[in-house]
mmCIF file as gemmi writes it, N, C-alpha and C atoms, coordinates in Angstrom:
data_model
loop_
_atom_site.group_PDB
_atom_site.id
_atom_site.type_symbol
_atom_site.label_atom_id
_atom_site.label_alt_id
_atom_site.label_comp_id
_atom_site.label_asym_id
_atom_site.label_entity_id
_atom_site.label_seq_id
_atom_site.pdbx_PDB_ins_code
_atom_site.Cartn_x
_atom_site.Cartn_y
_atom_site.Cartn_z
_atom_site.occupancy
_atom_site.B_iso_or_equiv
_atom_site.pdbx_formal_charge
_atom_site.auth_seq_id
_atom_site.auth_asym_id
_atom_site.pdbx_PDB_model_num
ATOM 1 N N . UNK Axp A 1 ? 122.476 117.963 93.502 1 0 ? 1 A 1
ATOM 2 C CA . UNK Axp A 1 ? 121.969 118.406 94.822 1 0 ? 1 A 1
ATOM 3 C C . UNK Axp A 1 ? 122.28 119.271 95.538 1 0 ? 1 A 1
ATOM 4 N N . UNK Axp A 2 ? 123.554 119.817 95.186 1 0 ? 2 A 1
ATOM 5 C CA . UNK Axp A 2 ? 124.204 121.368 95.621 1 0 ? 2 A 1
ATOM 6 C C . UNK Axp A 2 ? 123.278 122.455 95.123 1 0 ? 2 A 1
ATOM 7 N N . UNK Axp A 3 ? 122.562 122.481 94.39 1 0 ? 3 A 1
ATOM 8 C CA . UNK Axp A 3 ? 121.492 123.306 94.205 1 0 ? 3 A 1
ATOM 9 C C . UNK Axp A 3 ? 120.354 123.458 94.723 1 0 ? 3 A 1
ATOM 10 N N . UNK Axp A 4 ? 120.058 122.286 95.631 1 0 ? 4 A 1
ATOM 11 C CA . UNK Axp A 4 ? 118.964 122.102 96.525 1 0 ? 4 A 1
ATOM 12 C C . UNK Axp A 4 ? 117.526 122.216 95.784 1 0 ? 4 A 1
ATOM 13 N N . UNK Axp A 5 ? 117.382 121.455 94.307 1 0 ? 5 A 1
ATOM 14 C CA . UNK Axp A 5 ? 115.894 121.575 93.161 1 0 ? 5 A 1
ATOM 15 C C . UNK Axp A 5 ? 115.139 120.317 94.246 1 0 ? 5 A 1
ATOM 16 N N . UNK Axp A 6 ? 115.849 119.313 94.744 1 0 ? 6 A 1
ATOM 17 C CA . UNK Axp A 6 ? 115.316 118.164 95.18 1 0 ? 6 A 1
ATOM 18 C C . UNK Axp A 6 ? 115.773 117.976 96.645 1 0 ? 6 A 1
ATOM 19 N N . UNK Axp A 7 ? 115.188 117.621 97.621 1 0 ? 7 A 1
ATOM 20 C CA . UNK Axp A 7 ? 115.8 117.213 99.076 1 0 ? 7 A 1
ATOM 21 C C . UNK Axp A 7 ? 116.787 116.101 98.837 1 0 ? 7 A 1
ATOM 22 N N . UNK Axp A 8 ? 116.073 115.042 98.077 1 0 ? 8 A 1
ATOM 23 C CA . UNK Axp A 8 ? 116.985 113.726 98.138 1 0 ? 8 A 1
ATOM 24 C C . UNK Axp A 8 ? 117.002 113.346 96.172 1 0 ? 8 A 1
ATOM 25 N N . UNK Axp A 9 ? 117.548 112.765 95.879 1 0 ? 9 A 1
ATOM 26 C CA . UNK Axp A 9 ? 118.024 112.444 94.456 1 0 ? 9 A 1
ATOM 27 C C . UNK Axp A 9 ? 116.954 111.566 93.943 1 0 ? 9 A 1
ATOM 28 N N . UNK Axp A 10 ? 116.089 111.051 95.041 1 0 ? 10 A 1
ATOM 29 C CA . UNK Axp A 10 ? 115.224 109.985 94.555 1 0 ? 10 A 1
ATOM 30 C C . UNK Axp A 10 ? 113.885 110.668 94.401 1 0 ? 10 A 1
ATOM 31 N N . UNK Axp A 11 ? 113.875 111.829 94.848 1 0 ? 11 A 1
ATOM 32 C CA . UNK Axp A 11 ? 112.669 112.876 94.493 1 0 ? 11 A 1
ATOM 33 C C . UNK Axp A 11 ? 112.466 113.527 93.067 1 0 ? 11 A 1
ATOM 34 N N . UNK Axp A 12 ? 113.865 113.301 92.52 1 0 ? 12 A 1
ATOM 35 C CA . UNK Axp A 12 ? 113.822 113.962 91.172 1 0 ? 12 A 1
ATOM 36 C C . UNK Axp A 12 ? 112.841 113.395 90.362 1 0 ? 12 A 1
ATOM 37 N N . UNK Axp A 13 ? 112.565 114.323 89.464 1 0 ? 13 A 1
ATOM 38 C CA . UNK Axp A 13 ? 111.317 113.889 88.539 1 0 ? 13 A 1
ATOM 39 C C . UNK Axp A 13 ? 111.822 113.557 87.116 1 0 ? 13 A 1
ATOM 40 N N . UNK Axp A 14 ? 113.19 112.814 87.066 1 0 ? 14 A 1
ATOM 41 C CA . UNK Axp A 14 ? 113.887 112.597 85.841 1 0 ? 14 A 1
ATOM 42 C C . UNK Axp A 14 ? 113.206 111.393 85.531 1 0 ? 14 A 1
ATOM 43 N N . UNK Axp A 15 ? 112.484 110.227 86.176 1 0 ? 15 A 1
ATOM 44 C CA . UNK Axp A 15 ? 112.027 109.227 85.419 1 0 ? 15 A 1
ATOM 45 C C . UNK Axp A 15 ? 110.435 109.526 85.087 1 0 ? 15 A 1
ATOM 46 N N . UNK Axp A 16 ? 109.926 110.278 85.671 1 0 ? 16 A 1
ATOM 47 C CA . UNK Axp A 16 ? 108.7 110.908 85.243 1 0 ? 16 A 1
ATOM 48 C C . UNK Axp A 16 ? 108.705 111.61 83.927 1 0 ? 16 A 1
ATOM 49 N N . UNK Axp A 17 ? 109.769 112.567 83.752 1 0 ? 17 A 1
ATOM 50 C CA . UNK Axp A 17 ? 110.025 113.082 82.593 1 0 ? 17 A 1
ATOM 51 C C . UNK Axp A 17 ? 110.389 112.361 81.417 1 0 ? 17 A 1
ATOM 52 N N . UNK Axp A 18 ? 111.287 111.172 81.838 1 0 ? 18 A 1
ATOM 53 C CA . UNK Axp A 18 ? 111.57 110.29 80.553 1 0 ? 18 A 1
ATOM 54 C C . UNK Axp A 18 ? 109.949 109.677 80.226 1 0 ? 18 A 1
ATOM 55 N N . UNK Axp A 19 ? 109.105 109.255 81.492 1 0 ? 19 A 1
ATOM 56 C CA . UNK Axp A 19 ? 108.054 108.552 80.915 1 0 ? 19 A 1
ATOM 57 C C . UNK Axp A 19 ? 107.24 109.382 80.264 1 0 ? 19 A 1
ATOM 58 N N . UNK Axp A 20 ? 107.094 110.939 80.174 1 0 ? 20 A 1
ATOM 59 C CA . UNK Axp A 20 ? 106.477 111.876 79.627 1 0 ? 20 A 1
ATOM 60 C C . UNK Axp A 20 ? 107.093 111.77 78.28 1 0 ? 20 A 1
ATOM 61 N N . UNK Axp A 21 ? 108.125 111.346 78.023 1 0 ? 21 A 1
ATOM 62 C CA . UNK Axp A 21 ? 108.967 111.563 76.622 1 0 ? 21 A 1
ATOM 63 C C . UNK Axp A 21 ? 109.659 112.515 76.308 1 0 ? 21 A 1
ATOM 64 N N . UNK Axp A 22 ? 110.141 113.218 77.151 1 0 ? 22 A 1
ATOM 65 C CA . UNK Axp A 22 ? 110.98 114.395 77.023 1 0 ? 22 A 1
ATOM 66 C C . UNK Axp A 22 ? 111.892 113.925 76.774 1 0 ? 22 A 1
ATOM 67 N N . UNK Axp A 23 ? 113.124 114.831 76.113 1 0 ? 23 A 1
ATOM 68 C CA . UNK Axp A 23 ? 114.574 114.308 75.834 1 0 ? 23 A 1
ATOM 69 C C . UNK Axp A 23 ? 115.256 115.103 77.001 1 0 ? 23 A 1
ATOM 70 N N . UNK Axp A 24 ? 115.449 114.224 77.984 1 0 ? 24 A 1
ATOM 71 C CA . UNK Axp A 24 ? 116.177 114.606 79.116 1 0 ? 24 A 1
ATOM 72 C C . UNK Axp A 24 ? 117.918 114.291 78.552 1 0 ? 24 A 1
ATOM 73 N N . UNK Axp A 25 ? 118.805 115.396 79.135 1 0 ? 25 A 1
ATOM 74 C CA . UNK Axp A 25 ? 120.24 114.753 79.403 1 0 ? 25 A 1
ATOM 75 C C . UNK Axp A 25 ? 120.748 115.089 80.543 1 0 ? 25 A 1
ATOM 76 N N . UNK Axp A 26 ? 121.618 114.086 80.78 1 0 ? 26 A 1
ATOM 77 C CA . UNK Axp A 26 ? 122.558 114.127 82.225 1 0 ? 26 A 1
ATOM 78 C C . UNK Axp A 26 ? 123.836 115.08 81.983 1 0 ? 26 A 1
ATOM 79 N N . UNK Axp A 27 ? 124.084 116.264 82.873 1 0 ? 27 A 1
ATOM 80 C CA . UNK Axp A 27 ? 125.285 116.646 82.209 1 0 ? 27 A 1
ATOM 81 C C . UNK Axp A 27 ? 126.259 116.774 83.527 1 0 ? 27 A 1
ATOM 82 N N . UNK Axp A 28 ? 127.305 117.281 83.26 1 0 ? 28 A 1
ATOM 83 C CA . UNK Axp A 28 ? 128.315 118.051 84.319 1 0 ? 28 A 1
ATOM 84 C C . UNK Axp A 28 ? 128.788 119.377 84.375 1 0 ? 28 A 1
ATOM 85 N N . UNK Axp A 29 ? 128.233 119.965 84.78 1 0 ? 29 A 1
ATOM 86 C CA . UNK Axp A 29 ? 128.762 121.934 84.916 1 0 ? 29 A 1
ATOM 87 C C . UNK Axp A 29 ? 129.381 122.001 86.347 1 0 ? 29 A 1
ATOM 88 N N . UNK Axp A 30 ? 131.08 122.052 85.869 1 0 ? 30 A 1
ATOM 89 C CA . UNK Axp A 30 ? 131.909 122.66 87.16 1 0 ? 30 A 1
ATOM 90 C C . UNK Axp A 30 ? 131.975 121.477 88.139 1 0 ? 30 A 1
ATOM 91 N N . UNK Axp A 31 ? 132.535 120.285 87.488 1 0 ? 31 A 1
ATOM 92 C CA . UNK Axp A 31 ? 132.439 119.383 88.397 1 0 ? 31 A 1
ATOM 93 C C . UNK Axp A 31 ? 133.344 119.605 89.939 1 0 ? 31 A 1
ATOM 94 N N . UNK Axp A 32 ? 134.249 120.565 89.737 1 0 ? 32 A 1
ATOM 95 C CA . UNK Axp A 32 ? 135.245 120.742 91.221 1 0 ? 32 A 1
ATOM 96 C C . UNK Axp A 32 ? 134.437 121.416 92.019 1 0 ? 32 A 1
ATOM 97 N N . UNK Axp A 33 ? 133.232 122.077 91.541 1 0 ? 33 A 1
ATOM 98 C CA . UNK Axp A 33 ? 132.412 122.966 92.584 1 0 ? 33 A 1
ATOM 99 C C . UNK Axp A 33 ? 131.061 122.407 92.718 1 0 ? 33 A 1
ATOM 100 N N . UNK Axp A 34 ? 130.317 121.414 91.782 1 0 ? 34 A 1
ATOM 101 C CA . UNK Axp A 34 ? 129.346 120.893 92.156 1 0 ? 34 A 1
ATOM 102 C C . UNK Axp A 34 ? 129.635 119.455 92.69 1 0 ? 34 A 1
ATOM 103 N N . UNK Axp A 35 ? 130.873 118.796 92.724 1 0 ? 35 A 1
ATOM 104 C CA . UNK Axp A 35 ? 130.84 117.506 93.037 1 0 ? 35 A 1
ATOM 105 C C . UNK Axp A 35 ? 130.622 116.38 92.311 1 0 ? 35 A 1
ATOM 106 N N . UNK Axp A 36 ? 130.637 116.419 91.045 1 0 ? 36 A 1
ATOM 107 C CA . UNK Axp A 36 ? 130.189 115.343 90.319 1 0 ? 36 A 1
ATOM 108 C C . UNK Axp A 36 ? 130.447 115.609 88.846 1 0 ? 36 A 1
ATOM 109 N N . UNK Axp A 37 ? 131.331 114.571 88.122 1 0 ? 37 A 1
ATOM 110 C CA . UNK Axp A 37 ? 131.592 114.338 87.019 1 0 ? 37 A 1
ATOM 111 C C . UNK Axp A 37 ? 130.12 113.482 86.301 1 0 ? 37 A 1
ATOM 112 N N . UNK Axp A 38 ? 130.268 113.386 84.858 1 0 ? 38 A 1
ATOM 113 C CA . UNK Axp A 38 ? 129.265 112.837 84.049 1 0 ? 38 A 1
ATOM 114 C C . UNK Axp A 38 ? 128.894 111.427 84.603 1 0 ? 38 A 1
ATOM 115 N N . UNK Axp A 39 ? 130.034 110.905 84.67 1 0 ? 39 A 1
ATOM 116 C CA . UNK Axp A 39 ? 129.682 109.399 85.054 1 0 ? 39 A 1
ATOM 117 C C . UNK Axp A 39 ? 129.263 109.348 86.486 1 0 ? 39 A 1
ATOM 118 N N . UNK Axp A 40 ? 129.565 110.186 87.057 1 0 ? 40 A 1
ATOM 119 C CA . UNK Axp A 40 ? 129.118 110.079 88.781 1 0 ? 40 A 1
ATOM 120 C C . UNK Axp A 40 ? 127.6 110.041 88.609 1 0 ? 40 A 1
ATOM 121 N N . UNK Axp A 41 ? 127.256 111.315 87.807 1 0 ? 41 A 1
ATOM 122 C CA . UNK Axp A 41 ? 125.957 111.565 87.856 1 0 ? 41 A 1
ATOM 123 C C . UNK Axp A 41 ? 125.146 110.468 87.471 1 0 ? 41 A 1
ATOM 124 N N . UNK Axp A 42 ? 125.484 109.872 86.093 1 0 ? 42 A 1
ATOM 125 C CA . UNK Axp A 42 ? 124.74 109.014 85.676 1 0 ? 42 A 1
ATOM 126 C C . UNK Axp A 42 ? 124.858 107.746 86.813 1 0 ? 42 A 1
ATOM 127 N N . UNK Axp A 43 ? 125.662 107.362 87.25 1 0 ? 43 A 1
ATOM 128 C CA . UNK Axp A 43 ? 125.864 106.364 88.394 1 0 ? 43 A 1
ATOM 129 C C . UNK Axp A 43 ? 124.747 106.782 89.655 1 0 ? 43 A 1
ATOM 130 N N . UNK Axp A 44 ? 124.743 108.019 90.02 1 0 ? 44 A 1
ATOM 131 C CA . UNK Axp A 44 ? 123.786 108.44 90.922 1 0 ? 44 A 1
ATOM 132 C C . UNK Axp A 44 ? 122.33 108.162 90.705 1 0 ? 44 A 1
ATOM 133 N N . UNK Axp A 45 ? 122.099 108.899 89.343 1 0 ? 45 A 1
ATOM 134 C CA . UNK Axp A 45 ? 120.659 108.502 88.834 1 0 ? 45 A 1
ATOM 135 C C . UNK Axp A 45 ? 120.298 107.141 88.782 1 0 ? 45 A 1
ATOM 136 N N . UNK Axp A 46 ? 120.949 106.192 88.184 1 0 ? 46 A 1
ATOM 137 C CA . UNK Axp A 46 ? 120.533 104.932 88.121 1 0 ? 46 A 1
ATOM 138 C C . UNK Axp A 46 ? 120.526 104.068 89.261 1 0 ? 46 A 1
ATOM 139 N N . UNK Axp A 47 ? 121.31 104.706 90.337 1 0 ? 47 A 1
ATOM 140 C CA . UNK Axp A 47 ? 121.039 104.168 91.804 1 0 ? 47 A 1
ATOM 141 C C . UNK Axp A 47 ? 119.695 104.677 92.533 1 0 ? 47 A 1
ATOM 142 N N . UNK Axp A 48 ? 119.321 105.879 92.426 1 0 ? 48 A 1
ATOM 143 C CA . UNK Axp A 48 ? 118.87 106.767 93.201 1 0 ? 48 A 1
ATOM 144 C C . UNK Axp A 48 ? 117.331 106.693 92.452 1 0 ? 48 A 1
ATOM 145 N N . UNK Axp A 49 ? 117.444 106.731 91.204 1 0 ? 49 A 1
ATOM 146 C CA . UNK Axp A 49 ? 116.152 107.098 90.547 1 0 ? 49 A 1
ATOM 147 C C . UNK Axp A 49 ? 115.663 105.703 89.853 1 0 ? 49 A 1
ATOM 148 N N . UNK Axp A 50 ? 116.288 104.482 90.187 1 0 ? 50 A 1
ATOM 149 C CA . UNK Axp A 50 ? 115.755 102.957 89.803 1 0 ? 50 A 1
ATOM 150 C C . UNK Axp A 50 ? 115.822 103.256 88.256 1 0 ? 50 A 1
ATOM 151 N N . UNK Axp A 51 ? 116.805 104.045 87.579 1 0 ? 51 A 1
ATOM 152 C CA . UNK Axp A 51 ? 116.722 103.758 86.005 1 0 ? 51 A 1
ATOM 153 C C . UNK Axp A 51 ? 117.367 102.399 85.488 1 0 ? 51 A 1
ATOM 154 N N . UNK Axp A 52 ? 116.759 101.855 84.673 1 0 ? 52 A 1
ATOM 155 C CA . UNK Axp A 52 ? 117.343 100.535 84.22 1 0 ? 52 A 1
ATOM 156 C C . UNK Axp A 52 ? 118.191 100.948 82.75 1 0 ? 52 A 1
ATOM 157 N N . UNK Axp A 53 ? 118.888 99.94 82.155 1 0 ? 53 A 1
ATOM 158 C CA . UNK Axp A 53 ? 120.069 100.015 81.468 1 0 ? 53 A 1
ATOM 159 C C . UNK Axp A 53 ? 119.113 100.918 80.254 1 0 ? 53 A 1
ATOM 160 N N . UNK Axp A 54 ? 118.202 100.448 79.69 1 0 ? 54 A 1
ATOM 161 C CA . UNK Axp A 54 ? 117.534 101.127 78.244 1 0 ? 54 A 1
ATOM 162 C C . UNK Axp A 54 ? 117.292 102.594 78.814 1 0 ? 54 A 1
ATOM 163 N N . UNK Axp A 55 ? 116.957 103.089 79.946 1 0 ? 55 A 1
ATOM 164 C CA . UNK Axp A 55 ? 116.672 104.461 80.187 1 0 ? 55 A 1
ATOM 165 C C . UNK Axp A 55 ? 118.185 105.308 80.186 1 0 ? 55 A 1
ATOM 166 N N . UNK Axp A 56 ? 119.006 104.348 80.685 1 0 ? 56 A 1
ATOM 167 C CA . UNK Axp A 56 ? 120.501 105.112 80.579 1 0 ? 56 A 1
ATOM 168 C C . UNK Axp A 56 ? 120.641 105.113 79.135 1 0 ? 56 A 1
ATOM 169 N N . UNK Axp A 57 ? 120.41 104.228 78.175 1 0 ? 57 A 1
ATOM 170 C CA . UNK Axp A 57 ? 120.964 104.638 77.091 1 0 ? 57 A 1
ATOM 171 C C . UNK Axp A 57 ? 120.191 105.357 76.199 1 0 ? 57 A 1
ATOM 172 N N . UNK Axp A 58 ? 118.775 105.466 76.585 1 0 ? 58 A 1
ATOM 173 C CA . UNK Axp A 58 ? 118.07 106.597 75.81 1 0 ? 58 A 1
ATOM 174 C C . UNK Axp A 58 ? 118.851 108.129 76.521 1 0 ? 58 A 1
ATOM 175 N N . UNK Axp A 59 ? 119.296 108.417 77.809 1 0 ? 59 A 1
ATOM 176 C CA . UNK Axp A 59 ? 120.026 109.798 78.125 1 0 ? 59 A 1
ATOM 177 C C . UNK Axp A 59 ? 121.01 109.7 77.5 1 0 ? 59 A 1
ATOM 178 N N . UNK Axp A 60 ? 121.92 109.038 77.383 1 0 ? 60 A 1
ATOM 179 C CA . UNK Axp A 60 ? 123.077 109.027 76.43 1 0 ? 60 A 1
ATOM 180 C C . UNK Axp A 60 ? 122.802 109.322 75.083 1 0 ? 60 A 1
ATOM 181 N N . UNK Axp A 61 ? 121.766 108.719 74.508 1 0 ? 61 A 1
ATOM 182 C CA . UNK Axp A 61 ? 121.391 109.214 73.098 1 0 ? 61 A 1
ATOM 183 C C . UNK Axp A 61 ? 121.086 110.505 72.888 1 0 ? 61 A 1
ATOM 184 N N . UNK Axp A 62 ? 120.062 111.026 74 1 0 ? 62 A 1
ATOM 185 C CA . UNK Axp A 62 ? 119.725 112.264 73.904 1 0 ? 62 A 1
ATOM 186 C C . UNK Axp A 62 ? 120.828 113.178 74.033 1 0 ? 62 A 1
ATOM 187 N N . UNK Axp A 63 ? 121.781 113.151 74.964 1 0 ? 63 A 1
ATOM 188 C CA . UNK Axp A 63 ? 123.257 113.887 74.833 1 0 ? 63 A 1
ATOM 189 C C . UNK Axp A 63 ? 123.902 114.362 73.434 1 0 ? 63 A 1
ATOM 190 N N . UNK Axp A 64 ? 123.838 112.708 72.811 1 0 ? 64 A 1
ATOM 191 C CA . UNK Axp A 64 ? 124.78 113.063 71.705 1 0 ? 64 A 1
ATOM 192 C C . UNK Axp A 64 ? 123.795 113.73 70.615 1 0 ? 64 A 1
ATOM 193 N N . UNK Axp A 65 ? 122.253 113.553 70.464 1 0 ? 65 A 1
ATOM 194 C CA . UNK Axp A 65 ? 121.353 114.206 69.666 1 0 ? 65 A 1
ATOM 195 C C . UNK Axp A 65 ? 121.453 115.477 69.942 1 0 ? 65 A 1
ATOM 196 N N . UNK Axp A 66 ? 121.699 116.029 71.242 1 0 ? 66 A 1
ATOM 197 C CA . UNK Axp A 66 ? 121.326 117.637 71.428 1 0 ? 66 A 1
ATOM 198 C C . UNK Axp A 66 ? 122.839 118.395 71.453 1 0 ? 66 A 1
ATOM 199 N N . UNK Axp A 67 ? 123.846 117.492 71.039 1 0 ? 67 A 1
ATOM 200 C CA . UNK Axp A 67 ? 125.271 118.28 70.87 1 0 ? 67 A 1
ATOM 201 C C . UNK Axp A 67 ? 125.234 118.906 69.642 1 0 ? 67 A 1
ATOM 202 N N . UNK Axp A 68 ? 126.32 119.474 69.635 1 0 ? 68 A 1
ATOM 203 C CA . UNK Axp A 68 ? 126.923 120.39 68.256 1 0 ? 68 A 1
ATOM 204 C C . UNK Axp A 68 ? 127.756 119.256 67.18 1 0 ? 68 A 1
ATOM 205 N N . UNK Axp A 69 ? 127.96 118.236 67.799 1 0 ? 69 A 1
ATOM 206 C CA . UNK Axp A 69 ? 128.653 117.177 66.818 1 0 ? 69 A 1
ATOM 207 C C . UNK Axp A 69 ? 128.392 117.404 65.322 1 0 ? 69 A 1
ATOM 208 N N . UNK Axp A 70 ? 129.024 117.338 64.337 1 0 ? 70 A 1
ATOM 209 C CA . UNK Axp A 70 ? 128.79 116.894 63.001 1 0 ? 70 A 1
ATOM 210 C C . UNK Axp A 70 ? 128.041 115.503 62.801 1 0 ? 70 A 1
ATOM 211 N N . UNK Axp A 71 ? 127.414 115.338 61.537 1 0 ? 71 A 1
ATOM 212 C CA . UNK Axp A 71 ? 126.698 114.039 61.497 1 0 ? 71 A 1
ATOM 213 C C . UNK Axp A 71 ? 127.615 112.866 61.661 1 0 ? 71 A 1
ATOM 214 N N . UNK Axp A 72 ? 128.587 112.837 60.884 1 0 ? 72 A 1
ATOM 215 C CA . UNK Axp A 72 ? 129.48 111.392 60.78 1 0 ? 72 A 1
ATOM 216 C C . UNK Axp A 72 ? 129.863 111.208 62.299 1 0 ? 72 A 1
ATOM 217 N N . UNK Axp A 73 ? 130.387 112.292 63.155 1 0 ? 73 A 1
ATOM 218 C CA . UNK Axp A 73 ? 130.935 111.897 64.669 1 0 ? 73 A 1
ATOM 219 C C . UNK Axp A 73 ? 129.35 111.583 65.119 1 0 ? 73 A 1
ATOM 220 N N . UNK Axp A 74 ? 128.28 112.144 65.175 1 0 ? 74 A 1
ATOM 221 C CA . UNK Axp A 74 ? 127.164 111.879 66.018 1 0 ? 74 A 1
ATOM 222 C C . UNK Axp A 74 ? 126.727 110.221 65.522 1 0 ? 74 A 1
ATOM 223 N N . UNK Axp A 75 ? 126.624 110.329 64.448 1 0 ? 75 A 1
ATOM 224 C CA . UNK Axp A 75 ? 126.186 108.874 64.154 1 0 ? 75 A 1
ATOM 225 C C . UNK Axp A 75 ? 126.888 107.822 64.78 1 0 ? 75 A 1
ATOM 226 N N . UNK Axp A 76 ? 128.573 108.084 64.467 1 0 ? 76 A 1
ATOM 227 C CA . UNK Axp A 76 ? 129.665 106.866 65.133 1 0 ? 76 A 1
ATOM 228 C C . UNK Axp A 76 ? 129.162 106.706 66.542 1 0 ? 76 A 1
ATOM 229 N N . UNK Axp A 77 ? 128.734 108.002 67.353 1 0 ? 77 A 1
ATOM 230 C CA . UNK Axp A 77 ? 128.718 107.646 69.148 1 0 ? 77 A 1
ATOM 231 C C . UNK Axp A 77 ? 127.232 107.2 69.311 1 0 ? 77 A 1
ATOM 232 N N . UNK Axp A 78 ? 126.22 107.301 68.566 1 0 ? 78 A 1
ATOM 233 C CA . UNK Axp A 78 ? 125.135 106.506 68.605 1 0 ? 78 A 1
ATOM 234 C C . UNK Axp A 78 ? 125.056 105.13 68.22 1 0 ? 78 A 1
ATOM 235 N N . UNK Axp A 79 ? 125.732 104.995 67.196 1 0 ? 79 A 1
ATOM 236 C CA . UNK Axp A 79 ? 125.972 103.429 66.795 1 0 ? 79 A 1
ATOM 237 C C . UNK Axp A 79 ? 126.618 102.881 67.999 1 0 ? 79 A 1
ATOM 238 N N . UNK Axp A 80 ? 127.731 103.464 68.579 1 0 ? 80 A 1
ATOM 239 C CA . UNK Axp A 80 ? 128.561 103.077 69.665 1 0 ? 80 A 1
ATOM 240 C C . UNK Axp A 80 ? 127.553 102.59 70.895 1 0 ? 80 A 1
ATOM 241 N N . UNK Axp A 81 ? 126.67 103.537 71.263 1 0 ? 81 A 1
ATOM 242 C CA . UNK Axp A 81 ? 125.652 103.526 72.402 1 0 ? 81 A 1
ATOM 243 C C . UNK Axp A 81 ? 124.635 102.211 72.246 1 0 ? 81 A 1
ATOM 244 N N . UNK Axp A 82 ? 124.354 102.343 70.724 1 0 ? 82 A 1
ATOM 245 C CA . UNK Axp A 82 ? 123.373 101.051 70.493 1 0 ? 82 A 1
ATOM 246 C C . UNK Axp A 82 ? 124.044 99.574 70.681 1 0 ? 82 A 1
ATOM 247 N N . UNK Axp A 83 ? 125.671 99.701 70.057 1 0 ? 83 A 1
ATOM 248 C CA . UNK Axp A 83 ? 126.098 98.458 70.167 1 0 ? 83 A 1
ATOM 249 C C . UNK Axp A 83 ? 126.493 97.882 71.719 1 0 ? 83 A 1
ATOM 250 N N . UNK Axp A 84 ? 126.675 98.948 72.302 1 0 ? 84 A 1
ATOM 251 C CA . UNK Axp A 84 ? 126.837 98.88 73.831 1 0 ? 84 A 1
ATOM 252 C C . UNK Axp A 84 ? 125.665 98.2 74.4 1 0 ? 84 A 1
ATOM 253 N N . UNK Axp A 85 ? 124.751 98.821 74.365 1 0 ? 85 A 1
ATOM 254 C CA . UNK Axp A 85 ? 123.189 98.729 74.995 1 0 ? 85 A 1
ATOM 255 C C . UNK Axp A 85 ? 122.996 97.137 74.437 1 0 ? 85 A 1
ATOM 256 N N . UNK Axp A 86 ? 123.103 96.593 73.047 1 0 ? 86 A 1
ATOM 257 C CA . UNK Axp A 86 ? 122.743 95.383 72.438 1 0 ? 86 A 1
ATOM 258 C C . UNK Axp A 86 ? 123.487 94.178 73.136 1 0 ? 86 A 1
ATOM 259 N N . UNK Axp A 87 ? 124.733 94.577 73.702 1 0 ? 87 A 1
ATOM 260 C CA . UNK Axp A 87 ? 125.555 93.785 74.717 1 0 ? 87 A 1
ATOM 261 C C . UNK Axp A 87 ? 126.911 93.609 73.476 1 0 ? 87 A 1
ATOM 262 N N . UNK Axp A 88 ? 126.978 94.297 72.548 1 0 ? 88 A 1
ATOM 263 C CA . UNK Axp A 88 ? 128.267 94.239 71.548 1 0 ? 88 A 1
ATOM 264 C C . UNK Axp A 88 ? 129.108 95.264 72.026 1 0 ? 88 A 1
ATOM 265 N N . UNK Axp A 89 ? 130.383 95.412 72.847 1 0 ? 89 A 1
ATOM 266 C CA . UNK Axp A 89 ? 130.798 95.835 72.921 1 0 ? 89 A 1
ATOM 267 C C . UNK Axp A 89 ? 131.876 96.469 72.07 1 0 ? 89 A 1
ATOM 268 N N . UNK Axp A 90 ? 131.45 97.081 70.704 1 0 ? 90 A 1
ATOM 269 C CA . UNK Axp A 90 ? 132.199 97.515 69.435 1 0 ? 90 A 1
ATOM 270 C C . UNK Axp A 90 ? 133.362 97.892 69.936 1 0 ? 90 A 1
């Protein structure tokens, strides 16, 4: 919101971007300045963009897939996301 890309978070094109199949990620850059840690950003988009749990899990997956993590760590985190999304808090 501080960059003034949209007037209100509910106007953000994130749901349309996901619907179009884009591999969107949610991030936090300089939280002290921009006012939001990554968990705050996930909470805000879930609330204001009306995202369901599956969409939030997809966003988390996209972040891991786009990272520079090595294969084993990437797989472990993706498996953890899948387990949490399936209701198994591994």
